[in-house]
KESE-70762 format. One record per residue (C-alpha): chain; z, y, x. Coordinates in steps of 0.05 Angstrom, whole numbers, m for minus. Each point is the difference from the previous one (the first is absolute). Layout:
N
{A {Z Y X}},
...
This chain:
533
{A {191 m390 1156}},
{A {30 70 m5}},
{A {m52 55 m4}},
{A {19 59 42}},
{A {9 67 m33}},
{A {m55 50 14}},
{A {26 52 51}},
{A {m25 69 m16}},
{A {0 49 58}},
{A {41 64 m10}},
{A {m42 56 m25}},
{A {16 71 23}},
{A {27 44 m54}},
{A {m57 50 6}},
{A {m50 m55 m12}},
{A {38 m34 m58}},
{A {m42 28 m58}},
{A {7 m18 m74}},
{A {m56 m51 3}},
{A {31 m34 62}},
{A {68 m3 m35}},
{A {m31 m33 m61}},
{A {m37 m50 44}},
{A {64 m16 38}},
{A {36 m15 m66}},
{A {m57 m45 m21}},
{A {5 m37 67}},
{A {75 m7 m9}},
{A {m11 m31 m68}},
{A {m52 m47 27}},
{A {45 m18 58}},
{A {55 m19 m46}},
{A {m47 m42 m44}},
{A {m24 m43 59}},
{A {68 m20 26}},
{A {10 m74 m19}},
{A {69 m17 22}},
{A {73 18 m5}},
{A {18 71 m21}},
{A {m70 21 m17}},
{A {m7 m55 m55}},
{A {68 17 m27}},
{A {m19 75 1}},
{A {m63 m16 m42}},
{A {42 m41 m49}},
{A {50 56 m7}},
{A {m55 51 m12}},
{A {m33 m44 m53}},
{A {69 m12 m34}},
{A {12 76 0}},
{A {m67 16 m31}},
{A {7 m55 m52}},
{A {71 19 m17}},
{A {21 m72 12}},
{A {m50 m23 m53}},
{A {m66 m36 9}},
{A {m36 51 m41}},
{A {m22 56 m2}},
{A {m27 7 72}},
{A {21 72 m2}},
{A {71 8 m24}},
{A {10 42 m63}},
{A {16 73 10}},
{A {74 19 6}},
{A {m10 65 m38}},
{A {23 m28 m67}},
{A {56 m45 27}},
{A {73 11 20}},
{A {m5 3 76}},
{A {60 m47 7}},
{A {m26 m48 m53}},
{A {65 3 m38}},
{A {8 2 m74}},
{A {36 59 m30}},
{A {69 m15 m27}},
{A {24 20 m68}},
{A {45 61 10}},
{A {50 m30 m49}},
{A {11 m58 47}},
{A {m22 m53 m49}},
{A {m47 m55 22}},
{A {m71 5 m28}},
{A {m10 m34 m67}},
{A {75 0 m18}},
{A {m10 42 m63}},
{A {m42 m50 m37}},
{A {m17 3 m74}},
{A {10 m59 m46}},
{A {m59 m46 10}},
{A {m2 m21 m73}},
{A {19 66 m34}},
{A {m71 14 m27}},
{A {m24 m70 m11}},
{A {m24 m24 m68}},
{A {34 m66 m16}},
{A {m49 m45 m37}},
{A {47 m60 m10}},
{A {74 m14 4}},
{A {29 m69 14}},
{A {74 m14 m9}},
{A {29 m45 54}},
{A {71 m27 m15}},
{A {42 m29 57}},
{A {m4 m75 10}},
{A {71 m10 m27}},
{A {47 47 m38}},
{A {73 m15 2}},
{A {38 0 m67}},
{A {27 66 m24}},
{A {m47 41 45}},
{A {m19 70 m23}},
{A {m73 23 m2}},
{A {m8 65 40}},
{A {m73 17 m10}},
{A {m60 m12 46}},
{A {m15 11 73}},
{A {m74 18 1}},
{A {m47 m29 54}},
{A {m72 25 m7}},
{A {m59 m39 27}},
{A {m65 38 5}},
{A {m67 m35 m10}},
{A {m70 4 m26}},
{A {m35 m43 m51}},
{A {m72 m14 22}},
{A {m36 m39 m54}},
{A {m70 3 m31}},
{A {m1 40 m63}},
{A {m61 m12 m41}},
{A {m14 31 m68}},
{A {m53 m26 m48}},
{A {m23 52 m52}},
{A {m23 m33 m63}},
{A {m51 48 m26}},
{A {m6 m9 m75}},
{A {m71 m11 m22}},
{A {m20 16 m72}},
{A {m64 m6 m38}},
{A {m13 56 m50}},
{A {m31 m11 m69}},
{A {m67 24 27}},
{A {0 m54 55}},
{A {19 44 60}},
{A {58 m17 47}},
{A {56 44 21}},
{A {47 m17 59}},
{A {67 27 20}},
{A {m1 46 61}},
{A {39 m9 64}},
{A {53 52 16}},
{A {m28 57 42}},
{A {42 m18 60}},
{A {m35 m68 7}},
{A {m55 8 51}},
{A {m31 m68 16}},
{A {34 m68 7}},
{A {55 23 48}},
{A {60 40 m21}},
{A {17 70 27}},
{A {64 m30 31}},
{A {m42 m51 38}},
{A {m49 53 23}},
{A {58 44 22}},
{A {29 m58 40}},
{A {m67 m14 33}},
{A {m11 73 20}},
{A {71 6 25}},
{A {m2 m63 42}},
{A {m68 18 31}},
{A {6 75 13}},
{A {75 8 8}},
{A {23 m67 31}},
{A {m65 m14 41}},
{A {m9 m70 m29}},
{A {m71 m21 16}},
{A {m46 m24 m57}},
{A {1 m74 21}},
{A {75 m1 2}},
{A {6 39 m64}},
{A {m47 m49 m34}},
{A {38 m59 24}},
{A {65 30 m24}},
{A {m29 11 m70}},
{A {m26 m71 m2}},
{A {68 m26 18}},
{A {29 38 m59}},
{A {m52 m33 m46}},
{A {m43 62 m9}},
{A {m71 m19 m15}},
{A {m38 52 41}},
{A {m61 m5 47}},
{A {m11 37 65}},
{A {m53 43 m32}},
{A {45 20 m58}},
{A {56 18 49}},
{A {m49 44 41}},
{A {m24 35 m63}},
{A {71 15 m20}},
{A {12 32 68}},
{A {m63 41 5}},
{A {m36 13 m66}},
{A {13 50 m55}},
{A {46 43 41}},
{A {m30 69 m16}},
{A {67 26 m28}},
{A {33 m15 66}},
{A {m57 27 42}},
{A {2 66 m37}},
{A {74 9 8}},
{A {m7 m14 74}},
{A {m52 54 6}},
{A {43 50 m39}},
{A {58 m14 48}},
{A {m38 29 58}},
{A {m29 59 m37}},
{A {70 23 m25}},
{A {37 m21 62}},
{A {m43 44 45}},
{A {8 61 m44}},
{A {76 m2 m4}},
{A {15 m19 72}},
{A {17 44 59}},
{A {m20 m54 49}},
{A {m29 m70 3}},
{A {9 m57 48}},
{A {m64 m37 19}},
{A {m18 m61 39}},
{A {m53 m55 1}},
{A {m3 m73 20}},
{A {m50 m57 2}},
{A {m19 m31 m67}},
{A {m55 m51 6}},
{A {m47 m10 m58}},
{A {m53 m53 m13}},
{A {8 m26 71}},
{A {m12 69 31}},
{A {46 51 33}},
{A {23 55 m46}},
{A {57 50 m6}},
{A {53 21 m50}},
{A {25 73 m2}},
{A {68 17 m26}},
{A {17 68 m29}},
{A {68 14 m27}},
{A {71 28 6}},
{A {67 m10 m36}},
{A {m34 10 m68}},
{A {m60 m47 5}},
{A {m39 m50 40}},
{A {m76 m7 m5}},
{A {m45 m49 37}},
{A {m75 m5 6}},
{A {m41 m52 39}},
{A {m67 23 29}},
{A {m47 m21 56}},
{A {16 61 42}},
{A {60 40 25}},
{A {m39 63 20}},
{A {19 70 m18}},
{A {m56 1 m50}},
{A {31 m61 m34}},
{A {68 34 0}},
{A {m26 63 m33}},
{A {m38 m42 m51}},
{A {67 m32 m19}},
{A {35 68 m5}},
{A {m51 21 m53}},
{A {39 m47 m47}},
{A {m60 m24 m38}},
{A {m44 62 3}},
{A {m70 m11 27}},
{A {m27 69 16}},
{A {m10 39 65}},
{A {16 73 3}},
{A {m19 55 48}},
{A {52 56 m4}},
{A {40 41 49}},
{A {45 m57 18}},
{A {m58 m46 14}},
{A {m34 52 44}},
{A {64 16 36}},
{A {9 m75 17}},
{A {m71 m6 25}},
{A {9 61 44}},
{A {65 m27 29}},
{A {m37 m66 16}},
{A {m53 41 37}},
{A {m57 m14 m45}},
{A {m62 37 25}},
{A {m5 71 m28}},
{A {m71 m12 m22}},
{A {23 m59 m45}},
{A {59 42 m27}},
{A {m49 55 m17}},
{A {m45 m48 m38}},
{A {58 m29 m42}},
{A {32 68 m13}},
{A {m62 37 m21}},
{A {m27 m54 m47}},
{A {8 17 m74}},
{A {26 m69 m18}},
{A {73 m12 18}},
{A {21 m62 m40}},
{A {m32 m69 m1}},
{A {16 m54 m52}},
{A {0 m61 45}},
{A {m19 m28 68}},
{A {m74 m9 m16}},
{A {m6 72 m20}},
{A {37 24 61}},
{A {m44 m43 48}},
{A {m62 29 m35}},
{A {26 69 13}},
{A {10 m14 74}},
{A {m71 m28 5}},
{A {m27 62 m35}},
{A {34 44 53}},
{A {m26 m47 54}},
{A {69 m16 26}},
{A {m13 m67 33}},
{A {45 m1 62}},
{A {55 m53 m10}},
{A {57 45 25}},
{A {m24 59 m44}},
{A {m3 m45 m61}},
{A {70 m28 14}},
{A {34 68 8}},
{A {m37 30 m60}},
{A {19 m60 m43}},
{A {73 4 21}},
{A {0 74 m15}},
{A {m32 m10 m71}},
{A {50 m55 m15}},
{A {58 45 20}},
{A {m30 56 m42}},
{A {m1 m49 m60}},
{A {72 m23 11}},
{A {27 71 2}},
{A {m46 22 m57}},
{A {31 m52 m45}},
{A {72 22 11}},
{A {27 m32 63}},
{A {52 50 27}},
{A {m25 31 64}},
{A {71 0 24}},
{A {4 m76 m3}},
{A {28 m31 63}},
{A {m31 m67 23}},
{A {47 m41 42}},
{A {m32 m55 42}},
{A {7 m40 64}},
{A {m52 43 35}},
{A {m62 m38 m25}},
{A {m56 50 5}},
{A {m28 m9 m69}},
{A {63 29 m32}},
{A {m1 64 42}},
{A {m19 50 m55}},
{A {36 56 m37}},
{A {73 5 25}},
{A {8 m60 45}},
{A {68 m25 23}},
{A {14 m55 50}},
{A {49 m59 m5}},
{A {54 8 53}},
{A {11 m76 2}},
{A {m72 m12 20}},
{A {0 59 48}},
{A {61 m27 37}},
{A {m34 m65 11}},
{A {m45 36 51}},
{A {62 6 43}},
{A {33 m66 m21}},
{A {m59 m44 21}},
{A {m1 23 71}},
{A {15 m56 51}},
{A {43 26 57}},
{A {m12 m29 70}},
{A {70 9 25}},
{A {72 18 m20}},
{A {m6 73 21}},
{A {m58 13 m46}},
{A {33 m41 m55}},
{A {60 47 2}},
{A {m47 60 m2}},
{A {m35 m30 m62}},
{A {66 m15 m35}},
{A {25 71 13}},
{A {m63 29 m32}},
{A {6 m48 m59}},
{A {72 23 m11}},
{A {m23 72 m1}},
{A {m53 m17 m52}},
{A {51 m40 m41}},
{A {50 57 0}},
{A {m54 50 m19}},
{A {m22 m45 m56}},
{A {70 m2 m28}},
{A {5 75 3}},
{A {m65 5 m40}},
{A {32 m42 m54}},
{A {58 47 m2}},
{A {m48 61 m4}},
{A {m33 m31 m62}},
{A {65 5 m38}},
{A {14 73 19}},
{A {m61 34 29}},
{A {4 71 27}},
{A {m41 45 47}},
{A {49 m4 57}},
{A {1 m76 1}},
{A {m77 0 m7}},
{A {m8 42 63}},
{A {50 m41 38}},
{A {m36 m64 m19}},
{A {m67 26 23}},
{A {29 21 67}},
{A {34 m67 8}},
{A {m64 m37 m16}},
{A {m35 38 55}},
{A {57 m15 48}},
{A {m4 m75 m14}},
{A {m75 m10 m1}},
{A {m20 46 57}},
{A {49 m27 50}},
{A {m25 m31 64}},
{A {33 m64 24}},
{A {m13 m45 60}},
{A {m36 m50 m46}},
{A {m72 24 m9}},
{A {m18 m47 m56}},
{A {58 27 m39}},
{A {m22 71 15}},
{A {m69 m16 m29}},
{A {32 m30 m63}},
{A {43 63 m10}},
{A {m61 44 9}},
{A {m37 m39 m54}},
{A {58 9 m48}},
{A {6 74 17}},
{A {m73 10 m21}},
{A {21 m23 m70}},
{A {57 51 m5}},
{A {m25 33 m63}},
{A {m6 m65 m37}},
{A {68 m28 26}},
{A {37 64 m16}},
{A {m32 13 m69}},
{A {67 m20 m29}},
{A {28 66 26}},
{A {m46 37 m49}},
{A {4 m54 m54}},
{A {69 m32 3}},
{A {m14 m40 m63}},
{A {m47 m47 36}},
{A {25 m65 35}},
{A {3 m6 75}},
{A {m32 m70 m2}},
{A {m51 m40 m37}},
{A {45 m60 m14}},
{A {m12 7 m76}},
{A {m74 m13 8}},
{A {13 m55 52}},
{A {45 m36 m49}},
{A {m45 8 m59}},
{A {m62 m25 35}},
{A {37 m60 27}},
{A {m17 m31 m67}},
{A {m71 m8 23}},
{A {20 m30 66}},
{A {41 m53 m36}},
{A {m56 m15 m49}},
{A {m50 m4 58}},
{A {42 m52 35}},
{A {10 m39 m64}},
{A {m68 2 m34}},
{A {m49 24 54}},
{A {m48 43 m40}},
{A {m28 13 m69}},
{A {m67 m26 m20}},
{A {m23 38 m61}},
{A {m4 74 m13}},
{A {43 m10 m63}},
{A {52 m35 42}},
{A {1 55 52}},
{A {7 53 m53}},
{A {56 m38 m35}},
{A {38 m9 65}},
{A {m2 75 12}},
{A {18 17 m72}},
{A {59 m46 m9}},
{A {29 15 69}},
{A {m4 75 m16}},
{A {33 m11 m68}},
{A {55 m46 26}},
{A {19 46 57}},
{A {m1 62 m45}},
{A {43 m36 m52}},
{A {51 m15 54}},
{A {2 73 23}},
{A {10 25 m71}},
{A {54 m51 m18}},
{A {m44 m39 m50}},
{A {3 m76 m3}},
{A {m69 m27 17}},
{A {16 m62 m41}},
{A {13 43 m63}},
{A {m60 45 16}},
{A {m49 m58 1}},
{A {21 m24 m70}},
{A {1 72 m27}},
{A {m72 12 23}},
{A {m26 m68 m20}},
{A {31 7 m71}},
{A {m23 72 m5}},
{A {69 20 m25}},
{A {2 60 47}},
{A {77 2 m2}},
{A {m3 15 75}},
{A {m32 69 9}},
{A {m64 5 42}},
{A {20 m1 74}},
{A {m35 67 11}},
{A {46 32 m51}},
{A {60 m30 36}},
{A {m25 29 65}},
{A {m4 69 m32}},
{A {70 m8 m28}},
{A {30 m20 67}},
{A {m38 55 36}},
{A {27 53 m47}},
{A {71 m28 m1}},
{A {51 40 41}},
């Protein structure tokens, strides 16, 4: 049975207020959703297909800001098809064995004209076990002396085998059960406990290098991309925070994703709390009570070694209100971060998660545009209005990309005026007007690129880096031990940073396991890349 469409009486223009317009749009949307036959069903299917971009996932189609609007690949200006200028596939290969293959029959009086090479690539996967025969001698006085193992031998598993295990688990996402089964099929005599110890124990060298990456990376960077995602641990919900840019990637799993947690991570290993001008300014901006500010500012002690000392100080001052403690702690952490050398000019680029809104905060345009993109239009007229506004935003975004390459004051003023024009316009679609108003309120963060053209317009770098945790979460679920969680953060940070610096993670693992140090510390490479023209 066809359900009749709800008939709304015509409302006089003088009575058609903003609230009534919004309600009418909601009713239109509901009216569309309850039609069960014919054109209404097809309309819903078309709307779903549009939002999904003809794909089952995601439910909200990806933003168009970073895509060619026509979806066409750019052609080579020379007219050649892509991939036509290919290098020789075997030019740099090391040939381990040559086999001469004569023809099946060679006619009499034929002349030999050399060889036509045909290279076959492969790998040789075989167990390679070494038995060291340690000579044992008895001295004239009855004591025994025994030959010593080479210094690179650390336990009953070779460095090559340990490198392979670390690479398979942390780089290739092979789970421990599958990795153990693989090693057994290769005739490696190893237990589940031994495999777990290779993956998690005695990794202090790697942990220290990971910590140094963040400390140096923050000091040499003009901006950082940040994001977080779920990272369960020991059967409980947890979070992983990513901090990085083109020079480094750093991950840390914690039980919280609050601003206090983020500021603790920015301390890069420091544990103190500092009350200085920056800390007091932050507390004042967060509207901390003047009486509390006065207590903290006038106290003779300004630096506290760790959390217990800081909490004791708050109790001494009788600061017990939860909100007061939270703001004071955030301020003291920010004071510590800046006290230890974090540039005050650092830009933090995020997807508008509140915990990252400190210092110079910039917003990702891709995430901002989704506020517009996810609107569901009730009819064709409003759909055209929405598409027109989206085109304006898309064109403005492209112009911002051009501005980044050649910034000047004239273009800056024009961009600000154009932003106002786009995001303060009033359309006949009230839900769209509200979305535009919300984006306009973030003008300073969306247009920070006009002051700092070196920063990106989007947070795709962080999104791509942190996808590592999403994949591992789907494959392995969660970590169980603190060592396992720490190693996951450490080796993911090292792997991603190696990739950004052009270092082979495979070579890096053996270099650090063997302690040869032929590959410089990653923090030194970060400094080198930061100072390179």
